Backbone as JSON, one array per atom type, in Angstrom:
{
  "sequence": "MSSGSIHIVDDDDAVRESLQALLEAKGFTVSAHSSAEAFLAAYQPGPPACAVIDVRMPGMDGVALTERLVADGAQLPVVIVTGHGDVPLAVRAMKAGATDFVEKPYSNEAILTAVAKALETARSSSLGADGAEAAARIAALTPRELEVLEQLVVGRPNKVIAFELKISPRTVEIHRANLMKKMEADSLSHLVRMAIAADARPKSVPRSDT",
  "N": [[32.69, 198.72, -159.37], [34.45, 200.96, -161.45], [33.32, 204.12, -162.71], [32.78, 205.19, -166.1], [33.05, 205.9, -169.63], [31.73, 204.0, -172.26], [31.89, 202.9, -175.6], [29.98, 200.93, -177.64], [30.25, 198.9, -180.45], [28.61, 197.03, -182.59], [27.02, 194.86, -184.83], [25.15, 193.01, -184.21], [22.08, 192.94, -182.82], [21.07, 191.71, -180.43], [23.37, 190.95, -179.0], [24.62, 193.42, -178.7], [22.76, 194.88, -177.21], [22.58, 193.3, -174.88], [25.19, 193.49, -173.9], [25.3, 196.24, -173.42], [23.39, 196.52, -171.39], [24.63, 195.05, -169.35], [27.02, 196.58, -168.89], [25.95, 199.1, -168.21], [24.66, 198.39, -165.84], [26.81, 198.11, -164.22], [27.58, 200.64, -163.78], [28.65, 202.16, -165.84], [28.69, 204.68, -168.38], [27.09, 204.33, -171.39], [27.22, 204.16, -174.94], [25.7, 202.9, -177.78], [26.18, 201.38, -180.95], [25.22, 200.3, -184.2], [26.84, 199.92, -186.34], [30.13, 200.54, -187.77], [30.2, 202.86, -189.26], [28.01, 204.33, -188.25], [28.9, 204.77, -185.67], [31.22, 206.38, -186.12], [30.01, 208.6, -187.17], [28.72, 209.64, -184.96], [30.57, 209.85, -182.91], [32.28, 211.8, -180.51], [35.19, 213.24, -179.23], [36.06, 213.17, -175.77], [35.78, 212.96, -172.19], [37.87, 210.43, -170.56], [37.5, 207.34, -172.19], [36.52, 204.19, -173.71], [36.31, 201.82, -176.43], [34.31, 199.07, -177.38], [34.5, 196.82, -179.8], [33.13, 194.86, -182.35], [34.77, 192.45, -184.36], [33.95, 191.47, -186.85], [31.88, 192.92, -189.08], [29.27, 194.11, -191.27], [30.1, 196.23, -194.04], [32.39, 198.63, -192.93], [34.72, 196.9, -191.1], [35.82, 195.73, -187.8], [38.61, 195.86, -187.71], [39.29, 197.74, -189.69], [37.95, 199.96, -188.63], [39.36, 200.37, -186.26], [41.85, 201.06, -187.37], [41.12, 203.4, -188.6], [40.46, 205.05, -186.42], [42.91, 205.27, -185.17], [44.41, 206.53, -187.21], [43.04, 208.95, -187.26], [43.89, 210.01, -184.92], [42.56, 209.52, -182.56], [42.29, 209.26, -179.12], [41.44, 206.68, -177.97], [41.16, 203.81, -176.42], [40.79, 200.5, -177.69], [38.82, 197.63, -177.42], [38.7, 194.62, -178.92], [36.21, 192.42, -180.05], [36.02, 189.08, -180.78], [35.09, 186.25, -182.74], [35.24, 182.61, -182.52], [38.1, 181.33, -184.06], [38.78, 183.67, -185.26], [41.05, 184.85, -184.34], [43.42, 185.65, -185.78], [42.45, 187.96, -187.08], [41.92, 189.55, -184.89], [44.5, 189.9, -183.96], [45.54, 191.38, -186.08], [44.05, 193.68, -185.67], [45.07, 194.53, -183.21], [47.68, 195.07, -183.93], [47.1, 197.21, -185.46], [46.39, 199.01, -183.57], [44.54, 198.45, -181.53], [43.94, 197.73, -178.05], [43.35, 195.38, -176.73], [41.82, 192.09, -176.9], [38.86, 190.11, -176.81], [37.58, 186.87, -176.77], [34.66, 185.39, -178.18], [32.5, 182.75, -177.0], [32.26, 185.09, -174.43], [32.8, 185.53, -170.91], [31.0, 187.44, -168.38], [32.83, 188.42, -166.55], [35.2, 188.43, -168.04], [34.82, 190.33, -170.12], [34.29, 192.62, -168.59], [36.69, 192.9, -167.22], [38.44, 193.43, -169.36], [37.39, 195.84, -170.27], [37.78, 197.45, -168.02], [40.59, 197.54, -167.95], [41.08, 198.82, -170.36], [39.94, 201.31, -169.87], [41.55, 202.21, -167.83], [43.91, 202.48, -169.23], [43.11, 204.57, -170.89], [42.81, 206.59, -169.02], [45.4, 206.9, -168.02], [46.71, 207.61, -170.24], [48.54, 206.05, -171.59], [49.04, 204.23, -174.02], [49.16, 200.89, -174.94], [51.57, 198.26, -174.12], [54.51, 198.12, -171.97], [57.16, 198.36, -173.92], [59.97, 197.94, -173.64], [60.14, 196.44, -171.29], [58.66, 194.18, -172.01], [60.25, 193.28, -174.1], [62.55, 192.51, -172.72], [61.57, 190.32, -171.3], [60.94, 188.62, -173.38], [63.49, 188.12, -174.33], [64.35, 186.28, -172.5], [63.22, 183.93, -173.16], [63.31, 180.51, -174.34], [64.74, 179.25, -177.48], [62.77, 177.53, -178.65], [60.44, 178.23, -177.27], [60.23, 180.82, -178.18], [59.71, 180.35, -180.88], [57.17, 179.2, -180.63], [55.81, 181.38, -179.56], [55.96, 183.17, -181.75], [54.29, 181.86, -183.55], [51.86, 181.95, -182.16], [51.39, 184.68, -182.16], [50.57, 185.25, -184.74], [48.17, 184.07, -184.68], [47.78, 181.25, -184.76], [46.41, 178.05, -183.97], [47.02, 175.5, -181.38], [47.27, 172.9, -182.57], [47.98, 173.43, -185.21], [50.36, 174.8, -184.82], [51.88, 172.72, -183.7], [52.08, 171.03, -185.93], [53.47, 172.73, -187.75], [55.88, 173.1, -186.37], [56.72, 170.58, -186.05], [56.3, 169.06, -183.71], [54.66, 167.54, -180.87], [51.14, 168.19, -180.06], [50.82, 168.26, -177.28], [53.36, 168.95, -176.41], [53.5, 171.53, -177.43], [51.56, 172.69, -175.78], [52.89, 172.63, -173.35], [55.15, 174.25, -173.81], [53.79, 176.6, -174.38], [52.51, 177.15, -171.95], [54.82, 177.56, -170.36], [55.95, 179.84, -171.57], [53.98, 181.7, -171.23], [54.07, 181.96, -168.46], [56.68, 182.96, -168.13], [56.51, 185.34, -169.51], [54.72, 186.58, -167.96], [52.04, 186.77, -168.58], [48.52, 187.06, -168.48], [46.57, 186.18, -170.17], [45.8, 185.12, -173.54], [45.44, 187.37, -175.19], [46.8, 189.32, -173.74], [49.38, 188.34, -173.89], [49.85, 188.52, -176.68], [49.65, 191.29, -176.97], [51.88, 192.2, -175.51], [53.92, 191.08, -177.05], [53.62, 192.44, -179.46], [54.12, 195.05, -178.56], [56.79, 194.82, -177.91], [57.74, 194.58, -180.37], [58.08, 192.1, -181.54], [59.15, 190.25, -184.1], [57.98, 187.77, -186.22], [60.15, 185.25, -187.29], [60.13, 182.92, -188.7], [57.66, 182.82, -189.62], [55.34, 184.05, -192.02], [54.84, 187.58, -192.46], [52.27, 188.32, -193.21], [48.89, 188.38, -192.14], [46.89, 186.85, -193.04]],
  "CA": [[33.24, 199.02, -160.71], [34.64, 202.38, -161.66], [32.52, 204.69, -163.78], [33.51, 205.53, -167.3], [32.25, 205.89, -170.87], [32.01, 202.9, -173.16], [31.21, 202.87, -176.88], [29.82, 199.57, -178.18], [30.0, 198.9, -181.91], [28.32, 195.63, -182.94], [25.83, 194.83, -185.68], [24.19, 192.03, -183.65], [21.24, 193.68, -181.86], [20.95, 191.0, -179.12], [24.67, 191.02, -178.33], [24.85, 194.81, -178.37], [21.82, 195.29, -176.11], [22.94, 192.58, -173.68], [26.41, 194.08, -173.36], [24.95, 197.58, -172.94], [22.72, 196.33, -170.11], [25.64, 194.62, -168.37], [27.91, 197.68, -168.56], [25.2, 200.11, -167.49], [24.39, 197.89, -164.49], [28.05, 198.28, -163.46], [27.83, 202.07, -163.55], [29.28, 202.82, -166.95], [27.88, 205.41, -169.39], [27.26, 203.51, -172.59], [26.58, 204.5, -176.2], [25.75, 201.68, -178.6], [26.06, 201.67, -182.4], [25.02, 199.07, -184.96], [27.85, 199.85, -187.42], [31.28, 201.44, -187.65], [29.83, 204.14, -189.86], [27.15, 205.04, -187.3], [29.75, 205.2, -184.56], [32.05, 207.47, -186.55], [29.13, 209.8, -187.36], [28.26, 210.12, -183.66], [31.64, 209.98, -181.92], [32.92, 213.08, -180.18], [36.19, 213.06, -178.16], [35.64, 213.77, -174.48], [36.45, 212.38, -171.04], [38.4, 209.1, -170.81], [36.52, 206.36, -172.63], [37.06, 203.13, -174.56], [35.34, 201.24, -177.35], [34.26, 197.62, -177.52], [34.15, 196.73, -181.22], [33.08, 193.54, -182.95], [35.72, 192.44, -185.47], [33.28, 191.19, -188.13], [30.62, 193.67, -189.3], [29.06, 194.54, -192.66], [30.7, 197.52, -194.3], [33.67, 198.76, -192.27], [34.83, 195.95, -190.01], [36.48, 196.21, -186.59], [40.02, 196.21, -187.97], [39.28, 199.01, -190.45], [37.54, 201.03, -187.73], [40.48, 200.64, -185.36], [42.86, 201.77, -188.16], [40.61, 204.76, -188.85], [40.58, 205.78, -185.18], [44.36, 205.58, -184.96], [44.78, 207.52, -188.22], [42.46, 210.2, -186.87], [44.48, 210.47, -183.68], [41.63, 209.39, -181.44], [42.85, 208.63, -177.9], [40.33, 205.81, -177.55], [41.54, 202.4, -176.38], [39.79, 199.63, -178.33], [38.73, 196.2, -177.1], [38.12, 193.92, -180.05], [35.48, 191.2, -179.73], [36.21, 188.18, -181.93], [34.5, 184.92, -182.66], [36.18, 181.5, -182.58], [38.75, 181.24, -185.35], [39.07, 184.99, -185.79], [42.17, 185.43, -183.62], [44.28, 186.42, -186.69], [41.89, 189.3, -187.29], [42.14, 190.3, -183.65], [45.93, 190.3, -183.96], [45.64, 192.51, -187.03], [43.46, 194.88, -185.03], [45.99, 194.97, -182.18], [48.79, 195.69, -184.63], [46.59, 198.49, -185.94], [46.25, 199.95, -182.45], [43.68, 197.98, -180.45], [44.68, 197.42, -176.82], [43.05, 194.07, -176.15], [40.72, 191.42, -177.53], [38.13, 189.1, -176.03], [36.98, 185.89, -177.67], [33.32, 184.87, -177.92], [31.59, 183.41, -176.09], [33.02, 185.57, -173.31], [32.1, 185.65, -169.62], [30.85, 188.8, -167.91], [34.09, 188.82, -165.93], [36.26, 188.66, -169.08], [34.57, 191.62, -170.81], [34.44, 193.68, -167.63], [38.12, 193.07, -166.97], [39.02, 194.07, -170.52], [36.92, 197.24, -170.29], [38.44, 198.17, -166.92], [41.97, 197.78, -168.34], [41.05, 199.84, -171.42], [39.66, 202.63, -169.28], [42.76, 202.61, -167.1], [44.79, 202.95, -170.29], [42.67, 205.89, -171.32], [43.07, 207.56, -167.93], [46.84, 207.1, -167.88], [47.21, 208.05, -171.55], [49.71, 205.22, -171.89], [48.55, 203.2, -174.87], [50.05, 199.76, -175.2], [52.41, 197.73, -173.04], [55.85, 198.66, -171.86], [57.91, 197.59, -174.9], [61.26, 197.54, -173.11], [59.95, 195.37, -170.31], [58.24, 193.01, -172.76], [61.4, 192.77, -174.86], [63.41, 191.84, -171.75], [60.97, 189.05, -171.0], [61.08, 187.81, -174.59], [64.9, 187.72, -174.43], [64.58, 185.17, -171.56], [62.58, 182.71, -173.7], [64.17, 179.58, -175.1], [64.43, 179.31, -178.9], [61.5, 176.87, -179.0], [59.35, 179.09, -176.76], [60.12, 181.97, -179.08], [59.02, 179.85, -182.06], [55.75, 179.05, -180.3], [55.28, 182.73, -179.46], [55.82, 183.72, -183.09], [53.12, 181.23, -184.13], [50.69, 182.48, -181.46], [51.17, 186.08, -182.49], [49.82, 185.28, -185.98], [46.85, 183.5, -184.48], [47.65, 179.84, -185.07], [46.05, 177.2, -182.82], [48.05, 174.57, -180.96], [47.47, 171.79, -183.51], [48.74, 173.95, -186.39], [51.73, 175.06, -184.34], [52.53, 171.42, -183.6], [52.4, 170.59, -187.3], [54.51, 173.6, -188.32], [57.17, 172.93, -185.65], [57.0, 169.14, -186.03], [56.29, 168.55, -182.36], [53.32, 167.1, -180.48], [50.3, 169.23, -179.45], [51.1, 168.34, -175.83], [54.6, 169.71, -176.23], [53.12, 172.9, -177.65], [50.89, 173.16, -174.6], [53.9, 172.83, -172.28], [55.93, 175.46, -174.16], [52.88, 177.77, -174.25], [52.38, 177.44, -170.49], [56.05, 178.12, -169.85], [56.2, 181.22, -172.06], [52.95, 182.56, -170.54], [54.61, 182.23, -167.13], [57.87, 183.8, -168.24], [56.08, 186.64, -169.99], [53.78, 187.09, -166.95], [50.8, 187.08, -169.3], [47.35, 186.43, -167.86], [45.65, 185.74, -171.19], [46.42, 185.18, -174.87], [45.49, 188.76, -175.7], [47.88, 190.01, -173.01], [50.64, 187.86, -174.51], [50.0, 189.16, -178.01], [49.85, 192.73, -176.77], [53.26, 192.38, -175.14], [54.78, 190.74, -178.21], [53.51, 193.57, -180.41], [54.78, 196.2, -177.95], [58.19, 194.55, -177.98], [58.08, 194.51, -181.8], [58.6, 190.75, -181.79], [58.89, 189.9, -185.47], [58.12, 186.37, -186.55], [61.24, 185.0, -188.21], [59.82, 181.76, -189.53], [56.25, 182.93, -189.99], [55.16, 185.2, -192.87], [54.25, 188.76, -191.84], [50.86, 188.42, -193.54], [47.97, 187.83, -191.12], [45.81, 186.13, -193.72]],
  "C": [[33.31, 200.5, -160.94], [33.74, 202.86, -162.81], [33.39, 205.02, -164.95], [32.57, 205.44, -168.48], [32.71, 204.79, -171.78], [31.22, 203.06, -174.46], [31.17, 201.45, -177.4], [29.54, 199.69, -179.66], [29.84, 197.45, -182.33], [27.04, 195.6, -183.73], [24.8, 193.82, -185.2], [23.39, 192.7, -182.55], [21.23, 193.03, -180.49], [22.23, 191.14, -178.34], [24.9, 192.44, -177.83], [24.0, 195.24, -177.18], [22.16, 194.58, -174.8], [24.2, 193.18, -173.06], [26.17, 195.47, -172.79], [24.3, 197.45, -171.57], [23.7, 195.95, -169.01], [26.5, 195.81, -167.92], [27.17, 198.79, -167.78], [24.88, 199.69, -166.06], [25.61, 198.03, -163.62], [28.44, 199.73, -163.33], [28.49, 202.82, -164.69], [28.23, 203.63, -167.77], [28.15, 204.75, -170.72], [26.53, 204.12, -173.79], [26.74, 203.29, -177.1], [25.43, 202.02, -180.06], [26.04, 200.36, -183.15], [26.01, 198.92, -186.09], [29.0, 200.81, -187.13], [30.93, 202.84, -188.14], [28.97, 204.99, -188.93], [27.95, 205.56, -186.12], [30.58, 206.43, -184.95], [31.27, 208.77, -186.73], [28.78, 210.42, -186.02], [29.4, 210.45, -182.7], [32.19, 211.38, -181.76], [33.94, 212.82, -179.03], [35.72, 213.75, -176.89], [36.43, 213.17, -173.34], [36.97, 210.99, -171.4], [37.3, 208.08, -171.13], [37.25, 205.24, -173.38], [35.97, 202.64, -175.46], [35.45, 199.73, -177.35], [33.68, 197.34, -178.92], [34.22, 195.31, -181.7], [33.99, 193.52, -184.17], [35.05, 192.23, -186.82], [31.94, 191.92, -188.18], [30.5, 193.97, -190.8], [29.65, 195.93, -192.85], [32.1, 197.58, -193.68], [33.75, 197.8, -191.08], [35.64, 196.52, -188.83], [37.93, 196.59, -186.82], [40.1, 197.54, -188.66], [38.91, 200.18, -189.54], [38.66, 201.36, -186.77], [41.56, 201.43, -186.13], [42.41, 203.21, -188.38], [40.74, 205.61, -187.58], [42.02, 206.18, -184.9], [44.79, 206.66, -185.93], [44.23, 208.9, -187.88], [43.02, 210.77, -185.59], [43.59, 210.36, -182.47], [42.32, 208.67, -180.27], [41.79, 207.75, -177.27], [40.8, 204.36, -177.57], [40.42, 201.5, -176.91], [39.94, 198.21, -177.83], [38.03, 195.51, -178.27], [37.42, 192.65, -179.57], [35.54, 190.31, -180.97], [35.58, 186.84, -181.69], [35.62, 183.85, -182.74], [36.79, 181.45, -183.97], [39.15, 182.57, -185.95], [40.25, 185.69, -185.06], [43.14, 186.19, -184.57], [43.76, 187.81, -186.98], [42.06, 190.16, -186.05], [43.59, 190.77, -183.57], [46.16, 191.45, -184.93], [45.14, 193.8, -186.38], [44.43, 195.42, -183.96], [47.24, 195.59, -182.81], [48.41, 197.06, -185.14], [46.42, 199.5, -184.82], [45.29, 199.54, -181.36], [44.49, 197.59, -179.24], [44.44, 196.05, -176.28], [42.01, 193.39, -177.08], [40.14, 190.37, -176.63], [37.43, 188.17, -177.01], [35.57, 185.5, -177.22], [33.37, 183.35, -177.85], [32.4, 183.84, -174.82], [32.16, 185.61, -172.05], [31.93, 187.14, -169.27], [32.14, 189.32, -167.32], [35.15, 189.18, -166.95], [36.04, 190.01, -169.73], [34.73, 192.77, -169.85], [35.89, 193.94, -167.31], [38.79, 193.81, -168.13], [38.65, 195.55, -170.6], [37.64, 198.03, -169.2], [39.9, 198.48, -167.32], [42.02, 198.88, -169.42], [40.83, 201.22, -170.87], [40.88, 203.13, -168.48], [43.83, 203.13, -168.07], [44.42, 204.33, -170.74], [42.99, 206.95, -170.28], [44.56, 207.89, -167.82], [47.49, 207.64, -169.14], [48.5, 207.32, -171.92], [49.26, 204.03, -172.69], [49.6, 202.13, -175.06], [50.87, 199.33, -173.97], [53.75, 198.38, -173.02], [56.75, 197.81, -172.75], [59.24, 197.13, -174.39], [61.15, 196.38, -172.15], [59.56, 194.07, -171.03], [59.42, 192.41, -173.52], [62.37, 192.03, -173.94], [62.87, 190.45, -171.42], [61.11, 188.09, -172.19], [62.51, 187.3, -174.73], [65.2, 186.51, -173.53], [63.94, 183.89, -172.07], [63.6, 181.81, -174.36], [63.85, 179.72, -176.59], [63.11, 178.66, -179.28], [60.34, 177.66, -178.47], [59.16, 180.28, -177.66], [59.43, 181.55, -180.36], [57.53, 179.72, -181.82], [55.13, 180.44, -180.2], [55.03, 183.32, -180.83], [54.57, 183.14, -183.77], [51.83, 181.77, -183.5], [50.35, 183.91, -181.88], [50.42, 186.23, -183.84], [48.52, 184.51, -185.92], [46.67, 182.02, -184.76], [47.31, 179.04, -183.83], [47.13, 176.16, -182.55], [48.35, 173.48, -181.97], [48.25, 172.24, -184.73], [50.18, 174.24, -186.0], [52.5, 173.77, -184.25], [52.97, 170.89, -184.95], [53.55, 171.41, -187.91], [55.89, 173.35, -187.69], [57.58, 171.46, -185.54], [57.22, 168.61, -184.59], [54.85, 168.16, -182.02], [52.49, 168.26, -179.92], [50.55, 169.36, -177.96], [52.37, 169.13, -175.57], [54.34, 171.2, -176.46], [52.46, 173.48, -176.42], [51.86, 173.48, -173.47], [54.7, 174.09, -172.56], [55.06, 176.71, -173.99], [52.72, 178.15, -172.79], [53.65, 178.08, -169.95], [56.27, 179.56, -170.3], [55.17, 182.19, -171.48], [53.46, 182.93, -169.17], [55.76, 183.17, -167.18], [57.5, 185.22, -168.65], [55.16, 187.36, -169.0], [52.51, 187.57, -167.63], [49.63, 186.35, -168.68], [46.29, 185.99, -168.86], [46.39, 185.77, -172.54], [46.49, 186.59, -175.42], [46.57, 189.58, -175.04], [49.23, 189.62, -173.59], [50.89, 188.5, -175.85], [50.29, 190.62, -177.89], [51.32, 193.02, -176.39], [54.21, 192.11, -176.3], [54.78, 191.86, -179.21], [54.24, 194.79, -179.86], [56.28, 196.05, -178.05], [58.71, 194.45, -179.41], [58.71, 193.15, -182.1], [58.19, 190.31, -183.18], [59.02, 188.42, -185.71], [59.23, 186.17, -187.59], [60.91, 183.89, -189.21], [58.4, 181.77, -190.0], [56.06, 184.18, -190.85], [54.5, 186.33, -192.12], [52.77, 188.9, -192.1], [50.03, 187.77, -192.48], [46.84, 187.02, -191.75], [46.21, 184.68, -193.93]]
}
């Protein structure tokens, strides 16, 4: 595992300490903070780094912290950690500037992969996906696949998508698998990131993420 600096922001002591131990064991330099406010007070720009931020925290949450970092011009890729059912919040964070999200409970491999990608983004200074390439892939989707994509981008689960589109959950799964293949996405967060980069606007889904 490549070395690099990671900032962890999570109010859960056990989760924060466990993740810090994992990352340090892989050779990363880690700073851990129990709140967004504590992180902002301590953060100093420096060598390439990334932040792993929990989306739900007392006070300033992960979305607000991501927005603050972007507004301040911080070149700090953010990986959002979200609990089950919080995908819409993660999507909000990605629209605000986060580069990826990982859903709890996550595997060591999943968080390490997300961190490695974020650090590569920091090193290349190329935040976000290639919008033109993502747009070209989206253009190759069928109308129904595009409808499913629009629903996924706002964080809706398969059963809700099936209800909204008046199709079966199994059909949603098939369309989802097809569009993941066409978009060359290796995860839901990767798919959402590309859709945002391509400025894919939901036509039949309200812009609000709530």
